[in-house]
Every structure is written in C-alpha cells, then in structure tokens.
Steps between C-alpha positions, in 0.01 A plus 500: 500500500537841670754403764779241513696325231369398157432133472783288356479366146555126427694403185468132407722340237398151401800352331550148365749401767423746781222712646615839615309750709583850632327746719589859427379820675549872438604673817592858589860410426438332171438149375556205732505123456315367805499133423586243230488133444618238248359151472633234266275309263560140403640480144188338358250757648540755212665392178584760233231726635234231509336419834539125543397471868252774590444382855873495576548853374201634695613323815850645463359853464279460801775348717740774401265778595408329827866433591597861434188618687374708208136570584377698201337307220530793253793433271666634186629233273621453139467278196776439245624259245376391159137595581590873512595717201646850542547710184557863405261605223409814314142611456318819396520785753195512723390554856551211743132422527470477127812279488343271764202451279719425195777297660329174440499549124864620503604196710357265236774614265784428749401222743547136394195388705125523442398839638202333672757288694704782649484779760635827352655810653707782360694820583568789272876545523549766232196715420663638184728266305452694176268469199199550723591179686563410867696215648323256730629219723252214450469214751290194424471205747314178400185444705623154590829639645307761708229258618742229608687760707176639653384142575814440710446823696131414557590160622744649749231743626674806357354807330712637209467879503729532197635261238824619353740370230822354648745708287325822600521409868874440468535840331294657780742358762793627296364853460431519872869437577702632203519807279392404149784585260384767252480409129653156555352154442559286809409128529313394810563120502290311750617134525248267649495119519341411167492838322719809454333825411696784334347843504690760297414841644573851376417810700269300722300351214512133407665488163477129425432199720580131438495172688790260478475124581844503659478549876611353833364155425703493180808547719386238747445242223840580348667448840329165552578379151867594506588427857269207567363630820154524654250788463559594864879513453463702182283746689776541764757570226280760330474680834879526511553233758747213480396140436716203611669313207442794262813699428494879465649461153227265371223716649654815350511334157130425510417856612713631217311281249166625633613864490615455140158360400316762701695787341429353155126496574522874585691568186223338293248746652717797392398448140129544606607810690665635188191439293270662757701815544732571216808324626558665833740328739441398860733693729483289819342192649332464838441141625228400742321183612657193658706432188681832539711333772625213277878490553705693239200597294526875571874506420458297184229729362708807578794356304285368214308826437758751618250699695418538871304208650351544846291277730194706602462594867125567532552611862758768424259782590257297710559474872475176692602350836825308437375233737222422250748293297652320797845356430459528124650798323226715347698511176441126461124539543402836351556411128260212543240741644529760221175418320299468824643833624397664169147371556495616867602852390199542264266642767745668736720727281 
C-alpha cells in the first residue's frame, strides 16, 4: 500500500472459557488498539484443552467477530498446552540452513513424541555456547494439536497467517510495553481458565517454560466446594464482586487457600528452573490472563516469594480510545487480552 494506513492485524486467542480478539494497527504515532472483543464459552465447550463442542466454539468465534464488526478473515492465533514442547538444546555449531536440515534428528533426542507426529521449529539463541556448540530454542507441536486448531479457524471462515505459541505471544506483549531487566530471570505467569503457563525469561530469551494445572477454574471449584454456592456466584466473587450471603471473611479465606496452593505450584517449578540453568533465581513475577485478577493473589505471591509481583498492562505503550472499554476500567480488561495483544503485535511492530 503506497498511501494511507497499514491494514490492522487481528490477534485471536481461543481460550477454554473465553474467546478474545484484538485489532491492532501501526500508525504514525505508534501502535494503537482499534478494537477488541471477549466472548464467553460454555464450560463444556473446551475441557482441559480438548474441543468438546466444535460447532459451539466456531459459532462463538463467528458471532464475536460479527458483533465487533471485524471484517478481515486473516488472523494470528496460538496453540499451547500439553501438545507443545519448548526446550533449550545444544547442538554442533552450523549455519541456520544446515541446522534446519538436521533439527529433526536433534529433536528425536529431546521430544517425547514421535517426530512424524509433530511440527518443528527452532531459533538459534546463542551461536557460540562453547566447545564448538550453539544453543537452540526448539519448539515441537503435535500435529493433532495444530490440526484441531486449524480446523476451528477453517470452520469459522478464517485464514491463519501465523500460528504462534501462547507463551511467546505473552512475552511479545510484555516486551512491547516493558523494558526487559538485564541479566535477570523474570517469570511471565499467564493464568487462564484450565491452565497456567510460566515462561521464565532472561535477556529476552525463554529460559524454561512449564504448564501448571492450577488456574482460574481451580479457584472457582474451591469457592463452590467451600462456600456451597453456584458457578455463577463463584464467578462473581472471583471478579472481586460481592455475593449475598457470602461474608468477606469466608471469601478471603478461600482466596488465601487458593493463593497458597498456587504459590506452592510455582515453587515446584523452581526445581526444574534450577536444573535447567544452574540454580539461578527468579527476580520478579508478572501476572497476566484472567486469573491475574483473582483477589489477593498478587499480594500473596509478593509476600511468599519476597520479590516484586506485578499485573501486566499490555496497553501501557499502546494507544486506544478510552471509550472503547465503555464503563469498564481498562485495567480490569487488559490483563485478559495480553495473549491476544501479543498475537496482534506480530505483524505490526
């Protein structure tokens, strides 16, 4: 395009409880969020990453895009969960093209799936790690995981121009809005409905990634079990709203219990971090996803680990019309959009 603005990029995050979409454009003044939308999914539509009701998910995607008047069918989306493996490996020094030809053989030594059943990609992150070796970030996604995702997009009439990994998209949104601390390991913790992903990052390079089964639904179930209330009431509580016949003290006790369990699950990953990098310590935590807003979680993690804990604002350096969010404070919405924004930034930065 010779004249006018560049076309906007559409980031689509298909979560297990919500579909999120953003429309981002690069303007003469910088990056801008033009549009966004969030649509809830019924609890049984996607369970632990498995598509249980394909038609419902496709209809939800279509309705969301139509309601938000998003015309483009070219989207950037992501896969994540147990079907994706990310690993730092060492291999003999060679040019990138040579590495591309050899990566399949190298992956066989590190990936717990049949190589014929995965899609592979890699990035050289340290071309000289000593002893004539280089360090490579290997990504392997099971064909089934990729194909199921592509099938949903095809059913919704969408064209995926790029398929990303969820943790990398969250990191992309973070790097667009924050300065990456030098020589520190930070934890980017994206809390979804069924799954929490932790991406330990050092100097802009993923150091170690891991998925945790504790997420927002774990908190919802704990609330329902301990307080004897409905799913809908538990959802209101997790949003920080009051529910009749539920005292603040009893709700706070449940949130404290969840925060304890969540912190313990992070602590268990730190042993893997130590094994992967010689015992280096995380210096700060950044929370994103809908679960980042669970009451008292941020404060509890800060106290438990004794390090700064911050909720990511993926719109800190991205402009937007305040009216876009209506009566809802953008701080209540933006953490939920982090992954989608990271996807939307792929083609515009």
